ZATI-371950 format. One line per 8 residues: number of its first residue (from 1); their letters; for each residue x, y, z of C-alpha. Coordinates in nm, 3 decimals. Layout:
# ZATI-371950
NUM	a	X Y Z  ...
END
This chain:
# ZATI-371950
1	xxxxxxxx	0.641 2.089 -0.105  0.592 2.489 0.000  0.822 2.584 0.233  0.624 2.656 0.558  0.673 2.966 0.764  0.763 2.925 1.121  0.887 3.272 1.310  0.993 3.288 1.668
9	xxxxxxxx	0.803 3.578 1.731  0.477 3.371 1.565  0.508 2.997 1.556  0.271 2.804 1.340  -0.039 2.678 1.537  0.061 2.321 1.670  -0.206 2.187 1.459  -0.239 2.270 1.145
17	xxxxxxxx	-0.608 2.412 1.000  -0.821 2.298 0.740  -0.655 2.655 0.531  -0.293 2.517 0.555  -0.395 2.194 0.381  -0.569 2.349 0.120  -0.336 2.583 0.049  -0.062 2.335 0.036
25	xxxxxxxx	-0.295 2.136 -0.205  -0.352 2.416 -0.412  0.105 2.440 -0.425  0.079 2.070 -0.541  -0.209 2.066 -0.774  -0.033 2.358 -0.903  0.262 2.184 -1.012  0.061 1.898 -1.104
33	xxxxxxxx	-0.081 2.118 -1.367  0.232 2.317 -1.457  0.404 1.963 -1.549  0.133 1.871 -1.767  0.135 2.180 -1.952  0.483 2.232 -2.006  0.461 1.834 -2.143  0.154 1.949 -2.380
41	xxxxxxxx	0.369 2.254 -2.478  0.633 2.110 -2.604  0.507 1.830 -2.814  0.340 2.105 -3.021  0.646 2.341 -3.098  0.710 2.304 -3.418  1.052 2.113 -3.527  1.164 2.429 -3.657
49	xxxxxxxx	1.149 2.565 -3.332  1.293 2.267 -3.170  1.570 2.244 -3.406  1.642 2.585 -3.297  1.684 2.524 -2.932  1.882 2.256 -3.030  1.621 2.014 -2.860  1.541 1.693 -2.942
57	xxxxxxxx	1.134 1.602 -3.072  0.938 1.339 -2.891  0.959 1.051 -3.059  0.569 0.939 -3.116  0.670 0.597 -3.150  0.862 0.482 -2.835  0.734 0.762 -2.594  0.822 0.900 -2.290
65	xxxxxxxx	0.834 0.806 -1.909  0.683 1.094 -1.621  0.826 1.101 -1.289  0.637 1.253 -1.001  0.862 1.280 -0.751  0.648 1.415 -0.397  0.876 1.569 -0.136  0.868 1.593 0.220
73	xxxxxxxx	0.730 1.886 0.345  0.947 2.179 0.460  0.934 2.466 0.729  1.233 2.756 0.757  1.228 2.664 1.141  1.169 2.345 1.257  0.833 2.315 1.413  0.834 2.292 1.781
81	xxxxxxxx	0.540 2.057 1.891  0.568 1.730 1.676  0.229 1.764 1.621  0.334 1.988 1.265  0.592 1.704 1.107  0.276 1.393 1.124  0.090 1.454 0.833  -0.246 1.300 0.823
89	xxxxxxxx	-0.505 1.464 0.564  -0.442 1.370 0.176  -0.306 1.661 -0.038  -0.545 1.665 -0.334  -0.566 1.718 -0.728  -0.775 2.037 -0.803  -0.945 2.036 -1.159  -0.746 1.800 -1.330
97	xxxxxxxx	-1.084 1.770 -1.651  -0.855 2.061 -1.701  -0.514 1.853 -1.698  -0.379 1.872 -2.086  -0.406 1.509 -2.265  -0.057 1.339 -2.317  -0.050 1.078 -2.597  0.322 1.015 -2.582
105	xxxxxxxx	0.333 0.928 -2.269  0.372 0.591 -2.216  0.480 0.530 -1.807  0.373 0.713 -1.519  0.596 0.690 -1.209  0.419 0.859 -0.885  0.723 0.862 -0.565  0.763 0.945 -0.234
113	xxxxxxxx	1.081 1.174 -0.264  1.233 1.033 0.044  1.310 0.746 0.198  1.044 0.582 0.468  1.312 0.349 0.586  1.519 0.589 0.659  1.258 0.714 0.936  1.036 0.479 1.032
121	xxxxxxxx	0.772 0.731 1.220  0.738 0.883 0.856  0.740 1.201 0.916  0.660 1.533 0.690  0.522 1.314 0.456  0.265 1.470 0.320  -0.008 1.166 0.210  -0.196 1.223 -0.132
129	xxxxxxxx	-0.537 1.083 -0.218  -0.554 0.791 -0.409  -0.755 1.006 -0.665  -0.492 1.128 -0.776  -0.279 0.813 -0.918  -0.619 0.812 -1.089  -0.646 1.154 -1.245  -0.338 1.157 -1.342
137	xxxxxxxx	-0.418 0.894 -1.575  -0.689 0.903 -1.727  -0.508 1.243 -1.902  -0.264 0.995 -2.052  -0.439 0.784 -2.368  -0.155 0.599 -2.459  0.016 0.490 -2.102  0.101 0.139 -2.087
145	xxxxxxxx	0.240 0.093 -1.681  0.210 0.324 -1.361  0.443 0.241 -1.108  0.359 0.358 -0.764  0.653 0.272 -0.516  0.467 0.338 -0.229  0.088 0.467 -0.168  0.113 0.603 0.082
153	xxxxxxxx	-0.054 0.364 0.406  0.139 0.309 0.696  0.031 0.098 0.998  0.038 0.275 1.378  0.414 0.350 1.489  0.460 0.016 1.777  0.622 0.252 2.035  0.710 0.249 2.404
161	xxxxxxxx	0.576 0.588 2.597  0.242 0.744 2.547  0.376 1.083 2.352  0.554 0.927 2.035  0.213 0.644 1.987  0.024 1.028 2.029  0.200 1.212 1.764  0.263 0.936 1.528
169	xxxxxxxx	-0.059 0.856 1.552  -0.252 0.708 1.191  -0.591 0.874 1.266  -0.875 0.606 1.100  -1.129 0.868 0.914  -0.884 1.021 0.699  -0.675 0.655 0.610  -1.057 0.491 0.565
177	xxxxxxxx	-1.204 0.756 0.319  -0.869 0.747 0.072  -0.985 0.404 0.055  -1.316 0.491 -0.003  -1.238 0.699 -0.271  -1.003 0.517 -0.471  -1.292 0.256 -0.487  -1.571 0.495 -0.587
185	xxxxxxxx	-1.330 0.666 -0.853  -1.287 0.326 -1.030  -1.650 0.259 -0.977  -1.799 0.557 -1.130  -1.486 0.688 -1.375  -1.668 0.867 -1.589  -1.844 1.088 -1.301  -1.514 1.127 -1.068
193	xxxxxxxx	-1.219 1.092 -1.312  -1.346 1.456 -1.555  -1.578 1.211 -1.795  -1.221 0.982 -1.842  -1.160 0.600 -1.815  -0.851 0.400 -1.750  -0.680 0.396 -2.053  -0.701 0.102 -2.230
201	xxxxxxxx	-0.350 0.062 -2.354  -0.233 0.042 -1.985  -0.110 -0.336 -1.945  0.147 -0.309 -1.662  0.114 -0.158 -1.330  0.299 -0.179 -0.955  0.099 -0.079 -0.695  0.229 -0.130 -0.366
209	xxxxxxxx	-0.020 0.044 -0.074  0.217 -0.038 0.226  0.578 0.019 0.263  0.720 -0.257 0.510  0.958 -0.206 0.777  1.186 -0.387 0.980  0.965 -0.709 1.115  0.961 -0.549 1.532
217	xxxxxxxx	0.922 -0.198 1.369  0.602 -0.263 1.153  0.342 -0.290 1.328  0.202 -0.446 1.678  -0.038 -0.750 1.632  -0.236 -0.756 1.974  -0.325 -0.424 1.926  -0.738 -0.327 1.827
225	xxxxxxxx	-0.740 -0.220 1.459  -0.966 -0.016 1.271  -1.226 -0.182 1.040  -1.170 0.012 0.717  -1.429 -0.141 0.512  -1.718 -0.003 0.672  -2.030 0.101 0.603  -1.937 -0.113 0.262
233	xxxxxxxx	-2.059 -0.487 0.252  -1.724 -0.536 0.052  -1.373 -0.381 0.080  -1.371 -0.043 -0.171  -1.012 -0.066 -0.252  -1.028 -0.429 -0.264  -1.288 -0.396 -0.554  -1.155 -0.123 -0.697
241	xxxxxxxx	-0.820 -0.295 -0.788  -1.028 -0.600 -0.898  -1.186 -0.329 -1.185  -0.808 -0.274 -1.299  -0.645 -0.554 -1.287  -0.941 -0.656 -1.591  -0.689 -0.488 -1.849  -0.352 -0.564 -1.671
249	xxxxxxxx	-0.084 -0.817 -1.843  0.122 -0.809 -1.546  0.081 -0.650 -1.217  0.324 -0.652 -0.872  0.070 -0.578 -0.604  0.101 -0.506 -0.192  -0.176 -0.368 -0.025  -0.466 -0.493 0.305
257	xxxxxxxx	-0.663 -0.660 0.106  -1.004 -0.931 0.093  -1.102 -1.242 -0.127  -1.313 -0.923 -0.260  -1.005 -0.850 -0.471  -1.041 -1.092 -0.729  -1.312 -1.155 -0.945  -1.615 -1.417 -0.886
265	xxxxxxxx	-1.632 -1.759 -1.035  -1.920 -1.577 -1.231  -1.805 -1.274 -1.303  -1.878 -1.191 -1.700  -1.560 -1.182 -1.940  -1.497 -0.868 -1.908  -1.407 -0.868 -1.550  -1.212 -1.145 -1.542
273	xxxxxxxx	-0.836 -1.145 -1.563  -0.758 -1.336 -1.878  -0.457 -1.098 -2.047  -0.231 -1.184 -1.742  0.085 -1.321 -1.756  0.242 -1.219 -1.454  0.076 -1.195 -1.111  0.283 -1.071 -0.764
281	xxxxxxxx	0.065 -1.034 -0.442  0.196 -0.999 -0.157  -0.138 -0.936 0.118  -0.110 -0.809 0.460  -0.130 -1.058 0.731  -0.403 -0.786 0.866  -0.713 -0.758 0.649  -0.885 -0.415 0.596
289	xxxxxxxx	-1.192 -0.474 0.770  -0.964 -0.507 1.112  -0.942 -0.849 1.162  -0.620 -1.089 1.078  -0.601 -1.318 0.868  -0.330 -1.524 1.143  -0.314 -1.600 1.491  -0.108 -1.709 1.711
297	xxxxxxxx	0.071 -2.075 1.736  -0.177 -2.096 1.993  -0.420 -1.933 1.882  -0.410 -1.641 2.047  -0.647 -1.359 1.853  -0.658 -1.094 2.099  -0.906 -0.806 1.848  -1.110 -1.046 1.635
305	xxxxxxxx	-1.306 -0.811 1.547  -1.215 -0.416 1.387  -1.346 -0.063 1.610  -1.539 0.158 1.416  -1.446 0.434 1.303  -1.638 0.780 1.390  -1.625 1.149 1.255  -1.548 1.220 1.696
313	xxxxxxxx	-1.317 1.037 1.730  -1.103 0.910 1.495  -1.008 1.267 1.241  -0.754 1.431 1.390  -0.823 1.775 1.559  -0.810 2.125 1.419  -0.704 2.281 1.708  -0.484 2.201 1.964
321	xxxxxxxx	-0.699 2.016 2.281  -0.623 1.937 2.654  -0.444 1.615 2.568  -0.203 1.763 2.344  -0.070 2.008 2.543  -0.073 1.727 2.872  0.144 1.466 2.613  0.361 1.805 2.505
329	xxxxxxxx	0.433 1.844 2.853  0.485 1.481 2.909  0.695 1.476 2.621  0.899 1.762 2.731  0.967 1.585 3.090  0.978 1.200 2.996  0.951 1.120 2.615  0.883 0.759 2.780
337	xxxxxxxx	0.650 0.866 3.002  0.741 0.654 3.296  0.595 0.326 3.184  0.634 0.013 3.206  0.608 -0.127 2.882  0.739 -0.471 2.678  1.025 -0.344 2.517  0.948 -0.506 2.163
345	xxxxxxxx	0.608 -0.493 1.995  0.430 -0.809 1.978  0.403 -0.937 1.657  0.347 -1.312 1.687  0.072 -1.412 1.392  0.217 -1.706 1.203  -0.080 -1.992 1.215  -0.352 -1.873 0.960
353	xxxxxxxx	-0.725 -1.923 1.063  -0.905 -2.120 0.802  -1.199 -1.905 0.817  -1.020 -1.627 0.719  -0.713 -1.728 0.440  -0.932 -1.974 0.269  -1.194 -1.746 0.082  -0.862 -1.571 -0.035
361	xxxxxxxx	-0.683 -1.875 -0.193  -0.990 -2.005 -0.292  -1.023 -1.631 -0.509  -0.695 -1.694 -0.633  -0.722 -1.985 -0.764  -1.056 -1.926 -0.951  -0.904 -1.606 -1.086  -0.618 -1.831 -1.243
369	xxxxxxxx	-0.871 -2.086 -1.454  -0.964 -1.824 -1.635  -0.537 -1.696 -1.715  -0.468 -1.912 -2.039  -0.098 -1.730 -2.139  -0.063 -1.673 -1.740  0.340 -1.776 -1.689  0.425 -1.729 -1.302
377	xxxxxxxx	0.184 -1.600 -1.022  0.221 -1.549 -0.635  -0.006 -1.461 -0.340  0.228 -1.423 -0.040  0.229 -1.275 0.299  0.540 -1.195 0.536  0.517 -1.337 0.905  0.732 -1.340 1.167
385	xxxxxxxx	0.827 -1.413 1.533  0.918 -1.107 1.781  0.724 -1.141 2.090  0.671 -0.924 2.329  0.878 -0.989 2.625  0.571 -1.070 2.847  0.458 -1.308 2.546  0.837 -1.465 2.519
393	xxxxxxxx	0.827 -1.559 2.873  0.495 -1.747 2.803  0.606 -1.995 2.599  0.947 -1.987 2.706  1.144 -2.284 2.565  0.813 -2.409 2.394  0.864 -2.103 2.114  0.741 -2.285 1.806
401	xxxxxxxx	1.065 -2.021 1.580  1.365 -1.928 1.709  1.341 -1.512 1.789  1.700 -1.410 1.669  1.549 -1.580 1.283  1.157 -1.558 1.304  1.063 -1.398 0.930  0.961 -1.606 0.687
409	xxxxxxxx	0.701 -1.608 0.360  0.358 -1.798 0.391  0.162 -1.823 0.083  0.157 -2.016 -0.252  0.279 -1.967 -0.643  0.171 -2.112 -0.988  0.463 -2.177 -1.241  0.353 -2.298 -1.566
417	xxxxxxxx	0.458 -2.536 -1.778  0.770 -2.459 -1.977  0.861 -2.176 -1.737  1.173 -2.186 -1.537  1.175 -2.383 -1.227  1.359 -2.332 -0.869  1.669 -2.436 -1.014  1.822 -2.173 -1.274
425	xxxxxxxx	1.806 -2.288 -1.572  1.557 -2.561 -1.513  1.227 -2.601 -1.704  0.903 -2.704 -1.582  0.760 -3.031 -1.821  0.421 -2.972 -1.609  0.209 -2.662 -1.431  0.343 -2.720 -1.041
433	xxxxxxxx	0.175 -2.520 -0.751  0.412 -2.455 -0.465  0.312 -2.450 -0.142  0.517 -2.236 0.155  0.285 -2.309 0.434  0.441 -2.528 0.732  0.243 -2.779 0.824  -0.068 -2.617 0.744
441	xxxxxxxx	-0.301 -2.784 0.543  -0.626 -2.633 0.296  -0.932 -2.754 0.281  -1.031 -3.052 0.026  -1.260 -2.774 -0.156  -0.935 -2.536 -0.156  -0.699 -2.758 -0.293  -0.932 -2.941 -0.504
449	xxxxxxxx	-0.915 -2.574 -0.704  -0.540 -2.579 -0.719  -0.500 -2.953 -0.793  -0.690 -2.830 -1.122  -0.411 -2.604 -1.180  -0.135 -2.855 -1.171  0.142 -3.074 -0.974  0.113 -2.973 -0.588
457	xxxxxxxx	0.454 -2.908 -0.417  0.469 -2.837 -0.043  0.800 -2.653 0.024  0.963 -2.539 0.381  0.996 -2.213 0.523  1.282 -2.021 0.431  1.341 -1.810 0.820  1.583 -1.509 0.785
465	xxxxxxxx	1.614 -1.286 1.055  1.490 -0.972 0.839  1.286 -0.969 0.496  1.447 -0.840 0.258  1.315 -0.456 0.238  1.357 -0.285 -0.152  1.365 0.086 -0.090  1.008 0.261 -0.293
473	xxx	1.252 0.512 -0.461  1.394 0.221 -0.635  1.307 0.192 -1.055
END
């Protein structure tokens, strides 16, 4: 990112103007264009020129991997106002249709050059439009793999104290718009991606849209959440992914999704996931429409519907507001704002709600029926029991889980016959469906879909103090 000047005599405004975001996007775009153009120029050099400079030619058959690292926003003097270090508006790629084609690139990797695990607030991160990976990808006609360990989605920070919640707010409007842009780009590829389509050579993808934090910092499950789907009838990101995945052989996906991720049973053959060999889907317990797949042990579901997003209330202001000034003053005097609040956020949703989770399970099973060469497939979420102090007091000794070891995986996995079983070296004699859902059981109609795929096994939960978190910068 460009170094932003913040002189003491004329400090930056507390709210970044559109012109500044546009300038940063231009800088970002110029670097991407320079990267592609330099690679194209290198490839075009003659053998004699390369030999004279003692440079190796590009191996056309093996190809190369291109990694794009996106740094955090830097300042020559750290801003006094906290508003400036939390960014909502996404960077875009200008004139993507003029990027040169790079047929020798086999893998594209886009990485945030920082570690959000060290900063639960995601400060100084400039999120990028979800169209950018697609715009970069279509200019790589020989690409086989894309790796995106984090695509800039995160939940609101469950901070105690109004100022920090205010500064770190995840603005709902830009969040929704990014997901809709992705869906539109996949639906109208020729129109929105410079007249090109995703290369048919692409067979493998890791697409992690959100990055997990520690369970008790990964969101408050009692808060109202936005409806990121409306005005569409189906989640645009899920629908866009459905089209992209149709050509893949391997997929590692972590996303907020609905059942519309999976192709319908009567979808045309070109839309089926028939090439899939290995499939891993971690879905977030929160649906993109603001509803949850899970409720509390006693059926608690404080906000059963997502709230509507409006232009007036859910986009970051373009200039400082009266509320901003009030919060800045509170931050200076008392960061906690003197609030009496639960020390822990409320993480309590551990029981599946059949009417919401079963369509997702059914879509997964129906999709697998058309995967004739499938070796391994898993659909899962991580659940946790780290209730707020007030909720913990309500349960008392009747708490269903140990708060010290309250994290577990919930989901279902398919293992094909001939593959490796749970014990190392063990070979599956028949296809197996492994359920890790506790005492819960799906309805018979859903279970019938899975029984057609293999023998059913019911596994116990494996409780942990914390889920394993893989840093997004790891290759």
